[in-house]
N, C-alpha and C positions, 0 to 999 in steps of 0.2 A: 409534181406528180399528184399531190393531194388536191391542188387547185383544179387540175384537169378532171379528176374524178368527181369533184363537187360540181364542176360545170356540166359534166355528162349527166349526173343525177338530176340537176336542175332542168336540163334540156329534156330529159325523159319525163319528168313530172309535168313540164309545160306541154309536151306533146300529148300526154295522157289527158290533161285537163282540156286541151283543145278538141281532142277526139270525143271526149264526153259531151262537151257543149254542142259539137256538130251532131252527135247522135241524138241528143235531146231535141235539137231543132228539127231534125229529120222526123223523129217520132211525133212531134207536135204538128208538123205539116201533114203527115199521113193521117193523124187523128182528125184534123180539120177537114181534110178531103173526104174521109170515110163517113164522117157524121154530117157532111154538107153544111157545116157551120159558116154563116156569113159574118165575117168580122165587121165589115162596114155597117151592115144592118144592126148588128148587136150594139156597137158603140153609138150609133145614131139614135137608137131607141132609149138611151139612158136619160136624156133631157125630158122626153115624154113621160118616162116612168117617175121621174122626180116631181113633175108637175101633177101627175095623177095622184101621187102619194100625198102631196100637200093639199090637194083638193078634196080627197075622199077618205084618206087613211089617217084620221085623227079622232080623239075622243070628243064627244059632245055631251050635252046635259042628259040626254036619254040613256047613253051608254054608262054614265056615272051611276045610274040607278042599279045597274047590274054589278057594280063593284063588290058588294058583299058576297055574291055568289061566286065571282071570279076569285076572290081571296080565299073562300072556302075550298075551291078546287086547287088553288095554289098550296094551301096548307096540306091537303091530302097528298099532293105530288111530292112536297118536301119530306113529309113523314115517311112515305113509301121509299123514297130514294135513300134516306138515312138508314132506315131499317134494313133494306136490301144490302147496302154497303157494309153495315156493321156485322150482320150475320155472315156475309160472304168473307169478310176479313178474318173472322174467327176460324172458319173452315179453311181458308187459304193459308193461314199460319201453320196448321197441322200438315197440310200437303206440301208446303214449302220446306218445312223441316225435314220431311221424309224425302223430298226431291233434291235438296241441296247437296252438293258434293262434300261440303264441310260437315254436314250433320246427318247424312244418310246412314241408316242402320241396315240397309239391304239394297244392293245395286238394282235388283229386279223391281222392287217397290219404288225405287227412285225413278226408274224409267217410266213406270206406270203413272206416277204422280206428275211427271213432266208431260207425258202424253195426254193425260186428262186435261191439264191446264192448257195445253196447246189447242186441243179441240174446242174447249169452251171459249178460249180467247179469240180464235179465228172465225167463229160464227158471230156475225154482226148482231147487235141488239135488235135491229129491225127484223132480222130473220128469226130470232128467238121469239119476238112478239107474234109473228105470223104463225110460227109452229105451235106456240102455246095457246094461241087463240082458238084452235080447233079443239083443245082439251078443256080449257077453263072458260071459254067464251069471253064476252066483253065484261071484265070485272077488274077490280084493283089487284086481285091475286095474279092475273095474267101479267100486268105491268111489273108487279113485284118480282115474279120469277124471271122475267126477261132481264131486269136490271141485276138480279142476283146472279144469274148465270154469267152474264158479261163481266160483272165485277169480280166474280170468283176466278175466272180465267186470267184476267189482267193482274189482279193482286197476287195470285199465286206466282206468276212469272216475276213480278216486281219484287216480291218478298224473297224468292230464291236468289235473285241477283244481289239483293242487299245482304243476305246472309253470306253468300259466297265472297262478297267484296270485303265485308267488315270483320267477319268472325273466323276466318281461316286460321290466322296465326294464334289467336287466343284458344281456339278449340284444340289445335295441335299441342299447345303448351299444357292444357289441362289433361289431355290424354296421356302426355308424358308423365304426369304426376300420378296417374292411376285413378283419376276422377271418374265417377259413374256417368252413364249417358244422360240421365236426368239432371245431374249436377251441372254438366256441361251446358245443357239447354237453358236451365233456369238461372245459372250463375254467370254465364258468359254470353250465349247467343242472344237471348231476349234483351238483357240489359244493354248490350253493345249496339243492337240494331233498332231499339225502340224508337229513337228519333226518326230514322228513315221510314219505319213502318207507319208511324203516326202521320208523317208527311204524305205517304202514298195513300193512306186512308182518307185524309182530308182532300187530296186531289181527286180521288174517286168520287167522293160525295159531291164536289163541285161539278164533275163531269156528268154524274148521274142525274143531277137536277136539270142539266141541259138536255140530256138524252131522254129524260122522262117526258118532255114535251112531245118528241117524236113518238115515243111509246104510247102516250095518251091518244095521239091522233090515230094510231093503228089499232089500239085496243078499246077505244071509246071510253077512256077514264081520265080523270085529273084535268089539269090545266090545258093539256093538248086537245082533249075532247071539246073543251069550251071554245078554244080558238077555231077548231075545225067546224064546229056547229055554227058559230057566228059568221065565219068566212063563207061557208057554203050557202048560208041563207042571205048572203050579200049585205050583211050587217057589218060593214067595214069599220064603222066607228067603234063598235064593241070589240071587234077583232084587234084593232089598234090598241085599245086599252089593255087587252090581254097581253100583247107584245110588250107594252110599257111595264106592266106588272112583272112579267118574266124577267125583263132586263134589270129592273130594280131589285128583284129577289136574288138574281145572280150576283150583282154587285155587293149586296148585303152579305151573302154567303161567302163570297171571296174575301170581304173585309174581316168577317169573323174568323175565317180560316187563317188568314195572315196574322191576325191578332193572337190566335192560339199558337201558331208557329213561333212568334216572337216571345211569348210568355213561357211556353212549356219547353220548346226546343232550343 
């Protein structure tokens, strides 16, 4: 009897998996037809793109003279990304404590906190850049706020899930002993979730440095602006140098982030 039930469950899962794959294939075909995407032409153009890249998209002696300016733009981008993430994480911690089911002190405020986080998280950073561009113009402040708003929404949601997952049992135990709300927060919630919180912050810094390139293109600041300027002026050699510098910076930031995780966490 049990074997028959297990066989039925396995068959049901297999049918559902097959149905999902067929649905995915159908959606893909519909998308290709609607967008008039030519698969054969797309794949056949790959060799030409590779040849063009090796022929035009590489640093030369003239582009190396612009390296100091590129590094200066990169420094600005990294500092803005770290500042936006740091400030956003502090604010996100307060909202996550108010929004978590384990630490909420008012159900209405909890819903408001979650709602605010959802709104900020679901608006893309590029959309924030365009919205803020009308208010602050092309400045580093526009890029900062775009990264800040995106980071705040993401980190608030991530912090809420971390607190709910790690702190529920310890919070209930402290409440049973009659501990005050602040004691629960500072003696249980923050100490037990600090590794996860730091990990999310480091992840957000890495992500923001990548996002800052797109934000810079849209807002005319940082390393993104340098790439856009060189690319639009057909200075592909300098544009390729910007890409190499960005890749090297991302690898360096990721290495530092992993080192911090190993040492601290």
